[in-house]
N, C-alpha and C positions, 0 to 999 in steps of 0.2 A: 166103613169109614164114617166118622162122626161129622156133623155139620161144621164143627170148629176146624177139623183137619182139612175138610174140603175147602173151606174159606181161606185157610192159610196157604194151601197149595195153589189155589186160584190167584191169590195175591202175589205169590212168588212168581208164578207164570207170567202174570201181567207185568211185573217189574222187569223180568228178563226180556220179555217181548219189546217193551218200550225202550229199554237200554239198547237192544240190537237195532231197533228202528232208528234211534238217534245216531249210533255209531256207523252202521252199515248203509244207511240211506240219507238221512238228513245232513250229516256232516259232509259227505261228498257233494251233495246238492249245493250246500253253502259255498264250498270251495269252487265248484264249477260256476256258480252264479257270480261270485266276485271276480273270477278269472275272465269271465265273459265281458264284464263291464270294463275292467282295467285293461284287459287284453285288446278289446275293441278300440278303446281310446288310444292305446299305444300303437296299434296297427294304423290307425288314422293319422296319428302324428308322424309316423315313420313312412307313410305311404306304402305299406306292404300288405301282404295277405293277412286276413284275420287270424288264420290258423297259427301263423308265426307269433303274433302278439299273444294269442291265447295260451299256447304251449309255453312261451317264455314266462308269462306271468304266473301260470299255475305251477310251474317248476319252482319259481321263487317263493310263491305263496306257501307251498307245502314243504319247502326246504329239501327238495330232492337232491340226493348226492349225484345221481345221474340225470341231468336235465333231459327233458323230452325233445328238445330241439337245440341245434347248434347255432341258431340265429340269435343275434344280439343287436340291440339298437346301435346305430352308427352315427346318427345326426348329432347327438350330444346336446340337444336343445334343452331349454329350461323345462319344457312340457314333459319331456322324457324323464328328467330327473324328478319332477314333481310326482309323476305316475309311479316311479320306482319307490319313492318315499311313502306314498300312500299305500302301495302294495305291502310294504314292510309293516306299516301301521295296521293294515287290515289283517295281516298274518297274526300279529300280536292279539288283536281283538278277537279273532276267530278262535285262537287257542284259549283265551280267557273265557269265551262263551262255552267252549267244549269242556273246560275244566270245571266250570260251575254247574253245567248240566250233569256231567258224570258224577259230581259230588252229591247231587240230589238222590242218587240211587244207593248211597251209603255202601259202596263196594268194599272199602277198607274194613268197615265194621263186619260185613258179611264174611270176608276172608278170615278175619280174626276169630269170629264166632265158630267157623268151621274148624279152624286149627285147634281151638280150645276144647274140642271134643276129644282130642288126643293128648294135649298137654296144656297146662295153664301157666307154664313158666314165662315170666315177663320178658326174658331175653330170647327164648326159643321161638315164641309166637311170631314176632316180627322177622326173626332170622329165617324161619321157614317160609314166611310170606314173600319176603324180598329175594331169598336165595333159592326158592324152589317153585312155589305156586305161580308167581308172576312170570318168571322165566319160562315155565311150562306153557302158560297161556301165550306168551310171545312166540315161542317156538312153534306152537300149533298154528298160529296165524301165518307165520312165515312158510310153513310146510304147505298149508292149504292154498294160500294165494300164490306161492311160488310154483306149485304144481299147475294151477290154473293158467298162470301167465306162461309157463313153459309149454303147455299144450297149445295155447293160442299162437305163440311165436315160433313153435318148432324147436325150442331149446331142450337141453337135457334138464331133468328135474333138479339136479344139483345146481345148475346155472340159475334156474328160476329162483331157488331158495336163497342162493347167495345174493342175487339181485335185490330180492325183497328185504333181506337182512340189511343190506347196504342202505336202502332207502328209509327203512323204518328207523334205523339208528342214526341216519344222517352222517355216515362216515365220510371224513374228508378224503380218505384214500380208499376208493371203492374196491370191493372184493372181486368184482368182475367188470370188464369193460363193455359188456353187451348192453343194449338198450332196445326197447320195443320199436318195431318198424311198422306194425299194422295199427290201424285206428282202434281196433278192438283191444289190442294190447295196451295202448296208451290210456284208454278209458279205464281198464282194470288197474293200471298203474296209479292213476289219479285216485281211484277208490281206495286202493291199498294205502297210499300215502295219507289220505284223509283219516282212515281207520287208525293209522299209526299215531296221529295226533290224539285221538281218543284214548289209545293205549298209554301214551306218555302222560296224558291228563290223569288217568287212573293211577299210574305210578306216583306222579307228583302229589296227588290227593292223599295217598297212603303215607308217603314220607312227611307231608306237611302236617297232617292232622292226628296221627297216631304215635305209637310208642317210639319209633326211631328219633323223631325230632324232639319230643318231650324228654326222652332219656338223655340225649346229647345236651339239651338245654340245661337240664338239672345238674349234670356233672360239670358242665362248663361254668355254670353259676357258682357252684361250690368252689371251683378252682379260683374264680375271679374274686370271690369273697375272701379266700385265704390270702390272696395276693393283695387285697385291699383295693382292688380296682372298682368294686361295686359294694354298696352297703347291704345290710340285712333287711332293711325296711321293705315291706310289701308295697309301699307306694312307688317303688322303683320299677314295678312291672309296667311294661309298655302299655300305653292306653289302648292301642289297637287290639291287644289280647284280652281285654276285659269287657264283659257285658255291663251295661249300665246298672242292672239290678244286682250284680254280684256284690257281696259283702264279705270282707276279710277281717277276721278278728285278730288285730295286731297284738292284743294283749294276751292271747292264748298261746301257750307253747305247743299245745297239741295241734296236729295237722287237721285243719278243717276241710270240709268238702267244698272246693272252689272250682269253678269252671271258667274256661276262657273261650273266646270266639275267634277262630282262625279267620284271617282275611279271606281265605278261599273256601271256608267251610263253616259248619255249625259249631255247637258247643262241644268241648272235650276237656278232660281234666288237665289242669296245669300244676306246676310244682308249687308246693306250699312254702311258707316262710321258713327260712333256715335259722334256727336258734343255736347259739353256742351253748355247749354243755359245761 
């Protein structure tokens, strides 16, 4: 093994290690920390046990389809409403933090690079990523954590997997009515739901920054130009999609290499000016 190969493998290992560190440890810690603060305040406002407030808040914070507690605030005071509002805001901020951290690891680019070993077709690459690889990763997470949760709670493995699928997808109509009864099961459930946010962030990052969104944008723009809804001028590209240093040659009919900056990510290719033939 050459020094270059060793350095590359070491770099890849470090990237995977820190990605797992964020998704499996730091994200759940963030959720538990926020639920502890807002849950404690809610329990104080409602004069109830801390555990009730904590489980209520963490269920809302992580968008669990099967809440960890049946307890709900009954006083209806302004303090409770404010806490609920801030919990919702904290959930949005947490997801934004996760999305931006996951983006740092360039997972979509790594997935595409792997797929291009087998095919370089511009349509097949994102199709395989979104239709095969990401669902396989999702299924693997569901099977692993569903089995762990089933072992802790004494469920069948199928019930554990269905429960995890329901929570990760946030299904309005749960696939199963069971829910964790033990404290250990509830902790695992919180970790699973936190990891689910990281998974959703990875999926959103792919859709936002790579071929699916740019492909749809390109053809939507062509259609709107034909309908006369938008013009052909490159100045009509939204300001949020352009780097300050980008330069577009409006007078050149040839497609120039132009890059845009996603609100959620770094630079990626954007569509070029469309000229009539």
